[in-house]
N, C-alpha and C positions, 0 to 999 in steps of 0.2 A: 430646894432639894428635888421637888417634883419636876423642875425644869431641866435637870441635868440629863446629858445624853445617856448615861448609864441607867438612870431610872426609866427613861423612855424605852431603852432596849429591853429591860426586864419586863415592862408592861406589854410590849409588842409580843415578845416570845411567850410569855405566860398566857396571854389572850389567845395566841395561835394554838398552843398545845391544848388548852382546855376546850375551846370552841370547835376546833377541827376534829378532836377526838369525839365530841358529842355528835357532830354532824355525821361522821363515819359510822358511829354506833347505830344511828337511825337509817343507815343506808343512803345518805345524802352525799352530794359532791363536796370535796374539800373547799371549793370556792365559796359555798354557802357558809361554811364555818369561818373562813377568813373574813367575809363581809360582816357576819354577825359580830365577830370579835371587834372589828373596826367601829361598828355602831356603838357597842357597849363602852369601849374605852375612850371614844371620841368626846369632843367638847360639849355635846348636847345630851349625853346620858350620864356617865360616871365622871366625865370631865378630867380624866387622868392626864391627857396630853393634847396638844394641838391648839392653835389659835384659829378656830373656825375651819380647821382642816387644811389650811394653805401650806403650813410648814410640813405637815404629814405627807401630803402629795409630793412635795418637792423632795423630801427625804426618801420616799419609796419609789419614785419614778425610775430609779436605777435598776429595779427589777425588770421593767419593760425594756430599758436600754439593753440589758444583758440578753433578754429573750430575743429581741430583734437582731442583735449581733449574731446570735446562734442561728436564727432563721436565715439570715443572709448567708452564713457559711454553708447552709444546706442547698442553696440555689446555685448550682453550676450552670454557666451559660448554655451548655449543651442541653441539659434537662429543661431549662427555661424555654429554649427554642422548640423543644419537642412538645411542650405544654402551651405554646403561645396561643393556640385557638381557644383553649379552655380559659386561660388566664385573661386574655383580652376580651373574649366573647362574653363569658359569664361575669367577669369583673366589670366590664364596660356597661353591660345591660343593667347590672345591679346598681352601680354608682350613678349612671346617667338617669335611670328610671326613678331612683329615690330622690335625686336632686330635683328632677322635674316636678314630681308630685309634691314634694316638700316646699318648693318655691311657690307653687300655686297656693298651698295652704297658708303660708306666712304672708303672702301678699293679700290674700282674702282677709286676713286678720288685721290688715292696715299697716304692716311694716313697710318701711322704705325698701326699694328694690335691692339696694346694696346690702342692707341688713338681712333681707330674706335670702339673698344669694349666699352670703357667708354662712348663715345658720344651716341652709340646705346642704352646703359642703360638709359641715360638721356632722349633720344627721346621716349623711350617706355612708359614713365610716362605721364599721363594726369593731368590736373589741377582739383584737388578735389574742390578747392575754387570756381572756375568759374562754373564748372558743377553742383555742389550741390546747389549753390545759384540760378542758372537759373532754375533747376528742381523744387525747392521749390517755387520760385516766380510764376511759371506757374501751380503749383498744380499737378505735374506729378509724385510725389514720389511713388504713389501706382499703377502706370501703369506698364506694362511689361518693357517698356523702362526705367522707374525709378528704378525698382529693378535690372535690368541688369546693368545699369550704376553704381549703388551703389556696386554691386558685383565686377565689374572690378576695380573700384577705391579702394575698400577695399583690394583687392589682391595686388594692386600696393603699397598701404601704408604699407603692411606687407613685400613685397618682397624688398622694399628699405632698410630694415634692413640688409638683406643678401648682397645687393649690396654694402652698406657701409663697411661691413665686408670683402668683396672680393677685393675691389679696392686697399687696401694697398699691397696685394699680387702681384699686377701688377707694383708696384713702383720699381725704381732702388734700388738695395741693397748696393750700395757703401756708405761708411761712410760720404762722403762729403755732400751728400744731407741731411742726417740726422742731422749732426752738423750744417749745414747752417740754417736749420729750427729752431734749438733749440734757437738760439739767437733772433729770430724774432717773437716768438709766446708764448702765455701763455697756449696753449693747451697741456693737459697731454698726449693725444694720439700721438701727433707729437714728444714728447720727448722720447717715447718708441722706442725700436728697431722695425724695420718693421715687423719682425716675430711675435711680441706680440700684434700688433695693432688689429688684428682680434679678438684675445682672449679678449682684453680690451673691445671691443664693446659688445661682448656676455656677459661679466661679468656685464657691465652697465645695460643691459636689465634685467638680473637676479636680480640685486640690486633693480631696480624699482619694480619688481614683489613682492619681499620679503618685501620691505618698504611699499608697498601699503597694504599688509595684516597685518603686525605686527606693523606698525608705524602710517600710515595715518588714517586708519579706527579707531583705538583706540583714536587717537587725536580728530577726528570728534565726537566721542561719548562723550568725555569730554566737548567739546565745546557745543554740543547740550544740555547737562544738565544745562548749564548756562541760557538757554532760551533767549539769547540775539541775536537778528536777525543779527545785524551788525557784530557780532563776527564770525558768520558762513560765512558771505560774505568775511571777512578778511581771514578766514581759506581756503576758496575756492581759493582765489587769491594766498595765500601762497603755496598751493599745486602746482598750475600751475607754479608760479614763481620759486619755489624750484626745481621742476623736470627740468624746462628749464635751470636753472643755472647749475645744475649738468651735463646735457648733453652738454651744451656749454663748461663747464670746461674740460670735457673729450675730446671734439672735435667732437661731433656728433650733428646732427640737433636737436635744442630744440623742433621743431614740432613733430619729431619722438618720443622723450621722452614723450611729452604730450599725444600723441596718445596711447602709451603703458600704461601710468598712467590711462587714461580713461578706457581702457579695464580692468585693474586690479580692478577698482572701480565699474565696471558695475553691479556686483552682490551685492554690498553693499546696506544697507538701506538708504544711503544718495544720491543715484543716482539721483532721481528726484529733490531733493533740490539743488544739485549742478547744474543741468541743468537749472532750473528756475533762479538761481542766476546769472549764467554766460552768458545766452543767449543774453540779451540786449547789453552787452559789446562786445560779439563776432560779432554781425552784424555791429556795428560801426567800429571795428578794421579791419574787413574783407574789408569794404569799403576803409579804408586807405591803405590796402595792394594792392587793385586794382589800386588805385591812384599811389602807389609806382611803380607798374609795368609800368604804362604809363610814369611816370617820368624817369624811368631807360632806356628807349629806346634811345640808343646812336646814334644820327643822323649823327655824324661825321664818325663813323664806316660804317654806311649805305651809306653815300656819297662817301666814298673811295672804296667800293665794292658793288655797287647797284645790278649789274647783278648776281654776285655770291650769295649774300645774298637772293635775290629774287628767284633765281633758287632753292637754297637749301630749302627755306621756302616752296615753292610749292611742291617740291619733298617729303619733310617730311610729309606734310599734306596729300598728295595723298597716301603715303605708309600707314600712320596710318588709313586713311579712308578705304583703301582696306582691311586691316587686320580686322578692326572693322566690316565691311560689311560681310566678310567671317565668322567671329565669330557669328554674328547674324544669318547667313544662317545655320551654323552647329547646332545652338540651336533652329532652326525653328521659329524664330521671323517673324512676318508679315512684309510686305514691309514698311509700315509707321513707325513701331517701329525700323526697321533696319536703316532707313534713319535718324531718330532722334538720335539713338545711334552713327551712323557714324559721323554726323556733330557736335555732342556735345562733343565728346572726342578726336577729331582729333588734338587738340593742344598739345604742350609740357607743362608739369606742373611745379608747384612751387618747387617740390623736385629736378628738374633739376638744379636749382641754387645751391642747397646744394651739389649734386654730382659733378658738374663741378668745384665748388670752392674747394671741398675736393681733387679732382684729380689734380687741378692746384697747390695746396699746396704741393702735393707729387711729383711735377714736371713731371707728366704724360702728361699734356697738356701744350703747349706753350701759351704765353700771347695773341698772335693774334688769336689763335684757341679759347681760352677762351672768348675773347671779341666778336668774331663773333657768337658763340653759345649762349651767353647771349642775344645778340640782337635778334637772330632768336627765342629764347624762348619767350622773351617779345612780339615780333611781333605776334607770333602764338597765344598767349593768348589774345592779343588785337583784333585780327580779328575774333576770334571765335564767339562772339555775332552777328557780321555782317553776317557770314556764316550761322548761325542758323536762322536768319531772312529771308535770301534768301531761305533757305530750307522750312521754314514754310509758307511763303507767295507766293512763285512761284513754288516750286517743289512739295511739299506735296499736295496742292489742285488739281493739274493736275493728278498726279499719284494716289492719294487717290480716286479721283472721278472716274477714270477709273476702279479702283478695285471695288469701291462700286457699280457702275452700272453693271459691268460685273458679280459680284457675285449674287446680289439679283434679277436681272431682271426676272428670271424664277419664282421667288416666289412673287415678288411685284405685279405681275398681279392679285394675290388674295388680293387686297387692301381691308381694313376694313373702317368702318365709323369713327374709332378713330386712330390717329397717335400719338404714344408715343415716344418722343425724349429723349434719355438718359436712360440707363437701369442699373445704379449702384444700391446702396442700396435703395435709395428713389424710383427710377423708377421701380425697380423690385417688390417692395411691391405693387405699384399701379397695375402693370401688373398681378401679381398673384391674387389680389383681384378681378379685373375685370374678369379674366378667370374663377375664382371659381363661378362667377355668369353667366357664359355662354357668356360673352362679350369679343370678340377677338380684339386685336389692332395690327396695323402695327408698329413694334418697330424698331427704328433706333438708332445706337450707333457708336461713332467715334473710339472706341478701338477695333481693329480687333481681338486681342487675346480673349477679353471678348466675342465678338460675337461668335467665334467658341466654346468657353467653354459653353455658354448659349444654343447654338444649340444642343450640346450634352445632355443638361438637358431637351430638348424638347421644348424650346422657339423658335418662329419664329422671330429671330432678324437679322437685315440687317446692314451691315457696310456702313458708309458714313457720309459725312459732311452735316448735316441737314440745314445749312444756305444757301445751294445752291438750287436755284429754280428748276433746272432740277431733282434733287434727290427727292424733295418734290412732284413734279408732277409725277414722277415714282411711288412714294408711294401712289398716289391716292388722293392728297389734293383737287382736283377739286370735288370729290364725298364725301369727308370726312365731318363729322359734327363737330368734335372736334379735336384740336391739343393740346397735353399736352407736355409742356417743363419741364422735370424733371431733367435737368442739374443744376449745381450750378454756372454756368458761365453766368453773366448778359449780356455779349456781344452776346452770342448765342441767348438768349431770345429776345434781342432787334432786332437782325437781322431777326429772324423768324417772330417776330411781325410786322416788316415793310413789309415783303413779304405778310403776310396775309392781312394787312390793305390795301396794294396797289392792290393786285391781287385777293384775295379771301376773301372779307369782310363778306361773309355768314358763314365762319368757326369761331366757338368759340375757343378762345385761352386761355388756362389755364396754369398758370406759377408758378413754384416753385421759391422762393427767399430765400436767406440766412438770411436776416435781414430786419429791417424796412427801412433802407436807400435805399437798392435795390428796395424795394417795392414802396417807394416814387417815385423813378426814373421811374419805369415802369408805375405807375399810372399816372404820369404827361405826359407820352407818349400816354395815351388814353387806356391803358389795364385795363380791369375791374376785371378779375378773377385772382387775385394774392394771392398766398398761402405761408405764411412764414413757413419754414420747422420745426422750433422749438416751435411754438406757442402752439399747442395742446399737444405736448409731455411734455412741461414744466407745463402746466395746469393739465395734468393727474397726474404728480408727486405731485403737490401741493394739488390736490384733495385727493390723497392717504394719504398724511401727515395729513390733517385735519380729514380724516376718522379715522386714528389711534388715534387722539386726542379727539374723541367722537362725531364728527359731523356725521349726517346721510348721507348715500351715495346718496340717491335720491335727497336730498336737494343740495348736492354738485354738482351733475350732472346738475341740473337746473341752479345753479349759474355759472358753467363753460360755459354753453351755453350763459347765459346773458353776462358774461365777454367778450366772443368772439364777440358777437354782438356789445357791446359798444366799444370794442377796434378796430373793423373793421371800425365802423362809424368814430371813432377818427382818424384812419389812413388816411382815405380819406379827412377829413377836414384839417389835418396837412400837407398833401403832397405838397400843394402849398406854404407852408412856409419853406420847408426843406432847401432852399439855404440861407435864411436870419437867421443866427444863433440866434441873439438877439431876434428877433420876434418869432422864433420857440420855444426857451426856455420858453418865457413868455406864449405863447399859450399852450405849452405842459403841463406846470404846472397846468393851468386851466383845461385842459382835464383830467389829472390824478385825480385831486380833484373831478371833476364831476363824473368820473367813480366810484370812491370809494363811493361817496354819493348815486348814483343810486343802487349799489349793497347792501348797508346797508338798503336803503329804501325797496328794494325787500323783505328782511328778515323781517323788522319791520311791513310791511303791511300784512305779513302772506301769501304771494303768494306761498311760498314753505315751510313755517315753519311747517304746519300741514299735508303736503302731505305724505302719507305712501305708495304710489304705488311702487311695486317691491323692497321694502326695505326688504331684506331677513332676517335681524336680527329682525326687528319689526314683520314680519310674524311668525318667529319661536317662539318669545315670546308670541304672540297671540294664537298660536296653543297649546302651553304648558298650558296656562291659561284655554283654552277650555277643554283640556284633564283632568285637575285637577278637573274641575266642573263635 
């Protein structure tokens, strides 16, 4: 019973729901929850599933396959060419530097040069799954750290193709190894003579590129003509399954094949449809992969060699961290961005499982070397989220604050009556509009690269964490009249709001929010001035639509103002009901009906119906009539 697929699915899903919920409850990354669930349900703790983690990793690898297919879809050749210096530069330095230092480490430990080279290749790779999941969770994809991480990971995903092609050249060329493998594998690659294996890998890559252009895209066009949605979903899965099967049959990583397939289809008209179809499945399967990593940690191997494994784990993380920090230094990243990059990519990645297994099949690695490196790989992936938390909560605040105080102190002395926190797209619009009316603001932002860029454009922007009381005091909050929080992070808004409420109640606090639910939370904390970022933009679009349908612009402008008034009043009335879903839905429906009724009555009563002020079309028509007379 416990070996059935249905039972394993129940255990996986139940473990994910329980452990991820606990992790998020304590403010931790979902990756930690998945890894913890894997450790608990794996063969060495509760023993629900898995034979020493091997079947689990095989089952869950499809999450990585799906993720790399979607990453490939995002890489258009034009964008890749624009990023070539960052991808090749940062990625090349990171991979080359890590391989060099790791090779010296393993040769000093007495390993044969071939073994040391293969292990150094595996060590040079970071986890795309963990890094990208964490970056997207924290909304850091568009920061300097996010783009730098993506460039390095993309280079690694490409260079692994050449690593897989190079490893067969290191294998022993005697016939015994080759014939021994023939009887025990279905892999086409291992049935070929060693000299042809590299050629077979390159031909497989070319086959995927050709098939993508002349087979997959025409197939998708025929499927799209049927206008059957579920058929397109089936086609998307067929593409991923088919490419994965082909690569597995040849003897190459299915994830690598999926990545190449995504790149081939990135310029097709079906790119966005494939992304939207596969994205929900990718997230769930990635979670299962993280659980598989946790379940594959072999505690027996750790118990037999605790000091050796612990020492190698620390040495590898330190080597990768050093190389990443140097890479950031060469490309002139600011200190906070370098630290984020260093701690986020210092683990060994999922492709290490592929390289190590491939090398073991070619008898380059011995079984004990293989077992030890698999454990170190899984451990390095497991502790990465914990290292990142230490960096974000204990290291960055101290170092970031020192930098922020040191940099702006000379300028913050010229404090203004307005403090603007966050100078992205939303905040910069506010700042520019205020400045055009002769009103200056003291601007704070947490992205040091953005700060330097905006200073070059003439804005007085200061780097720092605005949730810290000492920085706000340096910025002149004691003399300020208004603090504007223009970030999209509610945690920042709540922290600043608490400081103002406790220490500076005379200061008015005006807050940007992403949606109604964030607005409810802030209103319930006693904040009065809450502004939803999409409200007026969506109403402007609706106003323009009605204008094109024949409604007069002045009438529409008055109605937009009425709509905002009614909706803001409703927002405040509903905020106290937001946590009681049943009651909230009941009252929200009443509020919606009431708003529509009020707006209709405004028109029927003629409040705006006959108003012709600044209606340019009406004025033009009137002038023409006068001229004719």
